[in-house]
Every structure is written in C-alpha cells, then in structure tokens.
PyMOL CGO cylinders between C-alpha atoms (Angstrom):
from pymol import cmd
from pymol.cgo import CYLINDER

trace = [
    CYLINDER, 45.10, 47.33, -34.69, 42.97, 44.95, -36.73, 0.3, 1, 1, 1, 1, 1, 1,
    CYLINDER, 42.97, 44.95, -36.73, 40.34, 42.96, -34.86, 0.3, 1, 1, 1, 1, 1, 1,
    CYLINDER, 40.34, 42.96, -34.86, 38.17, 40.13, -36.15, 0.3, 1, 1, 1, 1, 1, 1,
    CYLINDER, 38.17, 40.13, -36.15, 35.32, 41.47, -34.03, 0.3, 1, 1, 1, 1, 1, 1,
    CYLINDER, 35.32, 41.47, -34.03, 35.33, 44.86, -35.75, 0.3, 1, 1, 1, 1, 1, 1,
    CYLINDER, 35.33, 44.86, -35.75, 35.54, 43.32, -39.21, 0.3, 1, 1, 1, 1, 1, 1,
    CYLINDER, 35.54, 43.32, -39.21, 32.37, 41.23, -38.85, 0.3, 1, 1, 1, 1, 1, 1,
    CYLINDER, 32.37, 41.23, -38.85, 29.31, 42.61, -40.59, 0.3, 1, 1, 1, 1, 1, 1,
    CYLINDER, 29.31, 42.61, -40.59, 25.91, 42.34, -38.98, 0.3, 1, 1, 1, 1, 1, 1,
    CYLINDER, 25.91, 42.34, -38.98, 23.19, 40.76, -41.09, 0.3, 1, 1, 1, 1, 1, 1,
    CYLINDER, 23.19, 40.76, -41.09, 20.19, 42.93, -41.81, 0.3, 1, 1, 1, 1, 1, 1,
    CYLINDER, 20.19, 42.93, -41.81, 16.74, 42.25, -43.23, 0.3, 1, 1, 1, 1, 1, 1,
    CYLINDER, 16.74, 42.25, -43.23, 16.63, 41.21, -46.89, 0.3, 1, 1, 1, 1, 1, 1,
    CYLINDER, 16.63, 41.21, -46.89, 15.73, 44.22, -49.05, 0.3, 1, 1, 1, 1, 1, 1,
    CYLINDER, 15.73, 44.22, -49.05, 14.74, 42.05, -52.04, 0.3, 1, 1, 1, 1, 1, 1,
    CYLINDER, 14.74, 42.05, -52.04, 17.29, 43.68, -54.35, 0.3, 1, 1, 1, 1, 1, 1,
    CYLINDER, 17.29, 43.68, -54.35, 17.80, 40.39, -56.27, 0.3, 1, 1, 1, 1, 1, 1,
    CYLINDER, 17.80, 40.39, -56.27, 21.58, 40.84, -56.51, 0.3, 1, 1, 1, 1, 1, 1,
    CYLINDER, 21.58, 40.84, -56.51, 22.05, 37.29, -55.20, 0.3, 1, 1, 1, 1, 1, 1,
    CYLINDER, 22.05, 37.29, -55.20, 19.78, 35.94, -57.93, 0.3, 1, 1, 1, 1, 1, 1,
    CYLINDER, 19.78, 35.94, -57.93, 21.68, 37.84, -60.62, 0.3, 1, 1, 1, 1, 1, 1,
    CYLINDER, 21.68, 37.84, -60.62, 25.03, 36.68, -59.21, 0.3, 1, 1, 1, 1, 1, 1,
    CYLINDER, 25.03, 36.68, -59.21, 24.16, 32.99, -58.99, 0.3, 1, 1, 1, 1, 1, 1,
    CYLINDER, 24.16, 32.99, -58.99, 25.90, 31.10, -61.81, 0.3, 1, 1, 1, 1, 1, 1,
    CYLINDER, 25.90, 31.10, -61.81, 23.55, 28.16, -61.26, 0.3, 1, 1, 1, 1, 1, 1,
    CYLINDER, 23.55, 28.16, -61.26, 20.40, 30.24, -61.74, 0.3, 1, 1, 1, 1, 1, 1,
    CYLINDER, 20.40, 30.24, -61.74, 19.12, 29.66, -58.21, 0.3, 1, 1, 1, 1, 1, 1,
    CYLINDER, 19.12, 29.66, -58.21, 16.93, 32.02, -56.21, 0.3, 1, 1, 1, 1, 1, 1,
    CYLINDER, 16.93, 32.02, -56.21, 18.57, 32.32, -52.79, 0.3, 1, 1, 1, 1, 1, 1,
    CYLINDER, 18.57, 32.32, -52.79, 15.83, 34.69, -51.58, 0.3, 1, 1, 1, 1, 1, 1,
    CYLINDER, 15.83, 34.69, -51.58, 13.10, 32.09, -52.17, 0.3, 1, 1, 1, 1, 1, 1,
    CYLINDER, 13.10, 32.09, -52.17, 15.25, 29.39, -50.60, 0.3, 1, 1, 1, 1, 1, 1,
    CYLINDER, 15.25, 29.39, -50.60, 15.84, 31.58, -47.53, 0.3, 1, 1, 1, 1, 1, 1,
    CYLINDER, 15.84, 31.58, -47.53, 12.15, 32.45, -47.21, 0.3, 1, 1, 1, 1, 1, 1,
    CYLINDER, 12.15, 32.45, -47.21, 11.13, 28.80, -47.50, 0.3, 1, 1, 1, 1, 1, 1,
    CYLINDER, 11.13, 28.80, -47.50, 13.74, 27.73, -44.96, 0.3, 1, 1, 1, 1, 1, 1,
    CYLINDER, 13.74, 27.73, -44.96, 12.41, 30.30, -42.45, 0.3, 1, 1, 1, 1, 1, 1,
    CYLINDER, 12.41, 30.30, -42.45, 8.88, 28.90, -42.63, 0.3, 1, 1, 1, 1, 1, 1,
    CYLINDER, 8.88, 28.90, -42.63, 8.22, 26.36, -39.88, 0.3, 1, 1, 1, 1, 1, 1,
    CYLINDER, 8.22, 26.36, -39.88, 7.78, 23.55, -40.42, 0.3, 1, 1, 1, 1, 1, 1,
    CYLINDER, 7.78, 23.55, -40.42, 10.00, 23.62, -43.48, 0.3, 1, 1, 1, 1, 1, 1,
    CYLINDER, 10.00, 23.62, -43.48, 8.17, 22.49, -46.61, 0.3, 1, 1, 1, 1, 1, 1,
    CYLINDER, 8.17, 22.49, -46.61, 10.55, 19.80, -47.93, 0.3, 1, 1, 1, 1, 1, 1,
    CYLINDER, 10.55, 19.80, -47.93, 8.66, 19.48, -51.21, 0.3, 1, 1, 1, 1, 1, 1,
    CYLINDER, 8.66, 19.48, -51.21, 8.98, 23.21, -51.90, 0.3, 1, 1, 1, 1, 1, 1,
    CYLINDER, 8.98, 23.21, -51.90, 12.68, 23.16, -50.98, 0.3, 1, 1, 1, 1, 1, 1,
    CYLINDER, 12.68, 23.16, -50.98, 13.23, 20.32, -53.45, 0.3, 1, 1, 1, 1, 1, 1,
    CYLINDER, 13.23, 20.32, -53.45, 11.48, 22.32, -56.18, 0.3, 1, 1, 1, 1, 1, 1,
    CYLINDER, 11.48, 22.32, -56.18, 13.85, 25.25, -55.54, 0.3, 1, 1, 1, 1, 1, 1,
    CYLINDER, 13.85, 25.25, -55.54, 16.74, 22.85, -56.29, 0.3, 1, 1, 1, 1, 1, 1,
    CYLINDER, 16.74, 22.85, -56.29, 19.33, 23.95, -53.72, 0.3, 1, 1, 1, 1, 1, 1,
    CYLINDER, 19.33, 23.95, -53.72, 21.40, 20.86, -54.56, 0.3, 1, 1, 1, 1, 1, 1,
    CYLINDER, 21.40, 20.86, -54.56, 22.43, 22.63, -57.79, 0.3, 1, 1, 1, 1, 1, 1,
    CYLINDER, 22.43, 22.63, -57.79, 24.39, 25.13, -55.69, 0.3, 1, 1, 1, 1, 1, 1,
    CYLINDER, 24.39, 25.13, -55.69, 28.13, 24.86, -56.33, 0.3, 1, 1, 1, 1, 1, 1,
    CYLINDER, 28.13, 24.86, -56.33, 28.89, 26.81, -53.12, 0.3, 1, 1, 1, 1, 1, 1,
    CYLINDER, 28.89, 26.81, -53.12, 30.76, 29.59, -54.94, 0.3, 1, 1, 1, 1, 1, 1,
    CYLINDER, 30.76, 29.59, -54.94, 29.63, 32.13, -52.29, 0.3, 1, 1, 1, 1, 1, 1,
    CYLINDER, 29.63, 32.13, -52.29, 28.78, 34.81, -54.88, 0.3, 1, 1, 1, 1, 1, 1,
    CYLINDER, 28.78, 34.81, -54.88, 25.38, 35.34, -53.25, 0.3, 1, 1, 1, 1, 1, 1,
    CYLINDER, 25.38, 35.34, -53.25, 27.11, 36.36, -50.02, 0.3, 1, 1, 1, 1, 1, 1,
    CYLINDER, 27.11, 36.36, -50.02, 29.59, 38.64, -51.73, 0.3, 1, 1, 1, 1, 1, 1,
    CYLINDER, 29.59, 38.64, -51.73, 26.89, 40.75, -53.40, 0.3, 1, 1, 1, 1, 1, 1,
    CYLINDER, 26.89, 40.75, -53.40, 24.31, 40.89, -50.60, 0.3, 1, 1, 1, 1, 1, 1,
    CYLINDER, 24.31, 40.89, -50.60, 24.03, 44.49, -49.31, 0.3, 1, 1, 1, 1, 1, 1,
    CYLINDER, 24.03, 44.49, -49.31, 22.21, 43.19, -46.22, 0.3, 1, 1, 1, 1, 1, 1,
    CYLINDER, 22.21, 43.19, -46.22, 25.13, 40.89, -45.32, 0.3, 1, 1, 1, 1, 1, 1,
    CYLINDER, 25.13, 40.89, -45.32, 22.89, 37.82, -45.10, 0.3, 1, 1, 1, 1, 1, 1,
    CYLINDER, 22.89, 37.82, -45.10, 24.78, 34.53, -45.05, 0.3, 1, 1, 1, 1, 1, 1,
    CYLINDER, 24.78, 34.53, -45.05, 22.79, 33.10, -47.95, 0.3, 1, 1, 1, 1, 1, 1,
    CYLINDER, 22.79, 33.10, -47.95, 25.38, 30.45, -48.75, 0.3, 1, 1, 1, 1, 1, 1,
    CYLINDER, 25.38, 30.45, -48.75, 24.90, 28.81, -45.35, 0.3, 1, 1, 1, 1, 1, 1,
    CYLINDER, 24.90, 28.81, -45.35, 21.12, 28.92, -45.72, 0.3, 1, 1, 1, 1, 1, 1,
    CYLINDER, 21.12, 28.92, -45.72, 21.37, 27.27, -49.14, 0.3, 1, 1, 1, 1, 1, 1,
    CYLINDER, 21.37, 27.27, -49.14, 23.74, 24.62, -47.71, 0.3, 1, 1, 1, 1, 1, 1,
    CYLINDER, 23.74, 24.62, -47.71, 21.15, 23.83, -45.03, 0.3, 1, 1, 1, 1, 1, 1,
    CYLINDER, 21.15, 23.83, -45.03, 18.47, 23.68, -47.71, 0.3, 1, 1, 1, 1, 1, 1,
    CYLINDER, 18.47, 23.68, -47.71, 20.59, 21.10, -49.56, 0.3, 1, 1, 1, 1, 1, 1,
    CYLINDER, 20.59, 21.10, -49.56, 20.45, 18.91, -46.46, 0.3, 1, 1, 1, 1, 1, 1,
    CYLINDER, 20.45, 18.91, -46.46, 16.67, 19.30, -46.25, 0.3, 1, 1, 1, 1, 1, 1,
    CYLINDER, 16.67, 19.30, -46.25, 16.28, 18.54, -49.96, 0.3, 1, 1, 1, 1, 1, 1,
    CYLINDER, 16.28, 18.54, -49.96, 18.12, 15.24, -49.51, 0.3, 1, 1, 1, 1, 1, 1,
    CYLINDER, 18.12, 15.24, -49.51, 15.83, 14.08, -46.72, 0.3, 1, 1, 1, 1, 1, 1,
    CYLINDER, 15.83, 14.08, -46.72, 13.31, 11.35, -47.64, 0.3, 1, 1, 1, 1, 1, 1,
]
cmd.load_cgo(trace, "trace")
C-alpha cells in the first residue's frame, strides 16, 4: 500500500555539489541564497544582490538536490525579503 508518509524524503545537510546551480535556468545560486537566508538577522542587501526575484519557480533546484533540500521554498522566501524596503 502506498503511503504519503513513506514517500516523503528527509532533507539532509547541503553537500555543496552545485547541481542546483547547474540546473537553474535563470543562473541563480540557490546555495548562496539558502546560506544567506539562514544567517540571522537576514542581510536584505545581500539577498537583493543574489537576485532571487529572477527565479521563475521551475523547481529544478529541488529535483536535482541529492540532499533533498527544499531550495525552491527558500528562494521563494528570499524573494519576499528582497522586496522589503
């Protein structure tokens, strides 16, 4: 029997393989965006420089990540931060 619980993958630590960077059609660096978003307080100026608003939300970063990190959600959150005054 198929269960949604057994199909979920657990996120691991980023291994810095750069597959997400290679897969991004917009030329973004999801690893740098993730690292910047984890730093508290979040550096809005640095987030803006990383240009998360260019993300077209194709989800390719998630599909290639061997660590199962939800990079697309992190980049979406970074887009919100980048739009703050």
